[in-house]
C-alpha positions as a Markdown table, in Angstrom:
| # | Residue | x | y | z |
|---|---|---|---|---|
| 1 | Met | -18.8 | -18.9 | 15.4 |
| 2 | Thr | -20.8 | -21.5 | 13.5 |
| 3 | Arg | -24.6 | -21.1 | 13.1 |
| 4 | Ser | -27.1 | -23.8 | 12.3 |
| 5 | Ile | -28.7 | -23.4 | 8.8 |
| 6 | Asp | -32.1 | -24.0 | 10.5 |
| 7 | Leu | -31.9 | -21.0 | 12.7 |
| 8 | Pro | -32.8 | -17.5 | 11.2 |
| 9 | His | -30.4 | -14.6 | 11.4 |
| 10 | Pro | -31.1 | -12.7 | 14.7 |
| 11 | Ala | -32.2 | -9.6 | 12.8 |
| 12 | Ala | -34.8 | -11.6 | 10.7 |
| 13 | Gly | -37.5 | -11.4 | 13.2 |
| 14 | Gly | -36.8 | -7.9 | 14.6 |
| 15 | Asn | -36.6 | -7.8 | 18.3 |
| 16 | Gly | -38.5 | -11.0 | 18.7 |
| 17 | Ser | -41.9 | -9.5 | 19.5 |
| 18 | Pro | -45.0 | -10.5 | 17.6 |
| 19 | Pro | -45.8 | -8.7 | 14.3 |
| 20 | Leu | -47.9 | -5.7 | 14.8 |
| 21 | Asp | -50.6 | -7.0 | 12.4 |
| 22 | Glu | -51.0 | -10.3 | 14.3 |
| 23 | Arg | -54.6 | -11.4 | 14.2 |
| 24 | Asp | -56.2 | -12.8 | 17.3 |
| 25 | Val | -56.3 | -16.1 | 15.8 |
| 26 | Asp | -52.6 | -15.9 | 15.3 |
| 27 | Ile | -52.1 | -15.5 | 19.0 |
| 28 | Ile | -54.0 | -18.7 | 19.5 |
| 29 | Ala | -52.1 | -20.6 | 16.8 |
| 30 | Arg | -48.8 | -19.5 | 18.1 |
| 31 | Ile | -49.6 | -20.7 | 21.6 |
| 32 | Gly | -51.3 | -23.9 | 20.3 |
| 33 | Lys | -48.3 | -24.8 | 18.1 |
| 34 | Ala | -45.9 | -24.4 | 21.0 |
| 35 | Met | -48.2 | -26.5 | 23.2 |
| 36 | Tyr | -49.2 | -29.3 | 20.9 |
| 37 | Gly | -46.9 | -29.1 | 17.8 |
| 38 | Arg | -47.9 | -29.7 | 14.2 |
| 39 | Trp | -51.4 | -31.1 | 15.0 |
| 40 | Trp | -52.5 | -28.4 | 17.2 |
| 41 | Ile | -55.9 | -27.4 | 15.9 |
| 42 | Gly | -57.9 | -30.2 | 17.4 |
| 43 | Pro | -56.5 | -30.0 | 20.8 |
| 44 | Val | -56.8 | -26.3 | 20.9 |
| 45 | Ala | -60.4 | -26.4 | 19.8 |
| 46 | Glu | -61.1 | -29.0 | 22.4 |
| 47 | Asp | -59.4 | -26.8 | 25.1 |
| 48 | Leu | -61.6 | -23.8 | 24.1 |
| 49 | Gly | -64.8 | -26.0 | 23.8 |
| 50 | His | -65.3 | -25.5 | 20.1 |
| 51 | Asp | -65.4 | -27.8 | 17.1 |
| 52 | His | -62.1 | -27.9 | 15.1 |
| 53 | Gln | -63.9 | -26.5 | 12.2 |
| 54 | Val | -64.5 | -23.2 | 14.2 |
| 55 | Val | -60.7 | -22.8 | 14.6 |
| 56 | Arg | -60.2 | -23.5 | 10.9 |
| 57 | Arg | -62.8 | -21.0 | 9.9 |
| 58 | Trp | -60.9 | -18.3 | 12.1 |
| 59 | Leu | -57.7 | -19.2 | 10.3 |
| 60 | Lys | -59.5 | -18.4 | 7.0 |
| 61 | Gly | -60.6 | -15.1 | 8.4 |
| 62 | Gln | -64.2 | -16.2 | 8.8 |
| 63 | Gly | -65.0 | -15.0 | 12.3 |
| 64 | Thr | -62.6 | -14.4 | 15.1 |
| 65 | Pro | -61.9 | -15.9 | 18.6 |
| 66 | Ser | -63.4 | -14.0 | 21.6 |
| 67 | Gln | -61.1 | -12.4 | 24.2 |
| 68 | Lys | -62.2 | -15.1 | 26.5 |
| 69 | Asp | -60.8 | -17.7 | 24.0 |
| 70 | Ile | -57.5 | -15.6 | 23.8 |
| 71 | Asp | -57.3 | -15.3 | 27.6 |
| 72 | Trp | -58.0 | -19.0 | 28.0 |
| 73 | Met | -55.1 | -20.1 | 25.7 |
| 74 | Arg | -52.8 | -17.8 | 27.4 |
| 75 | Leu | -53.7 | -19.3 | 30.7 |
| 76 | Arg | -53.4 | -22.8 | 29.4 |
| 77 | Gly | -50.0 | -22.0 | 27.9 |
| 78 | Arg | -48.6 | -20.6 | 31.1 |
| 79 | Arg | -49.9 | -23.5 | 33.1 |
| 80 | Met | -48.2 | -26.0 | 30.8 |
| 81 | Ala | -45.0 | -24.0 | 30.9 |
| 82 | Ala | -45.1 | -24.0 | 34.6 |
| 83 | Gln | -45.8 | -27.8 | 34.8 |
| 84 | Ile | -43.0 | -28.5 | 32.4 |
| 85 | Ser | -40.7 | -26.3 | 34.4 |
| 86 | Arg | -41.6 | -28.1 | 37.6 |
| 87 | Glu | -41.0 | -31.5 | 36.0 |
| 88 | Cys | -37.5 | -30.3 | 34.7 |
| 89 | Glu | -36.4 | -29.3 | 38.3 |
| 90 | Arg | -37.4 | -32.9 | 39.7 |
């Protein structure tokens, strides 16, 4: 069986769950990158009703997103995934 060079070995990430030391902002970043790609910070900040500098400060460890911010990103991610799924079935 051939493997793509770009794919990590299956054991590289453990069982696929997020790291135990994942910060709250890492959850937002992970979802934001999946939704918006490389330039995710601006759209995520807009989704959350914050200036992009707020998200950048979180990433630097200066402050942390609220539980409401995390819950909202999870909801937005689920909604986008559902919309994409519906469009794929058309």
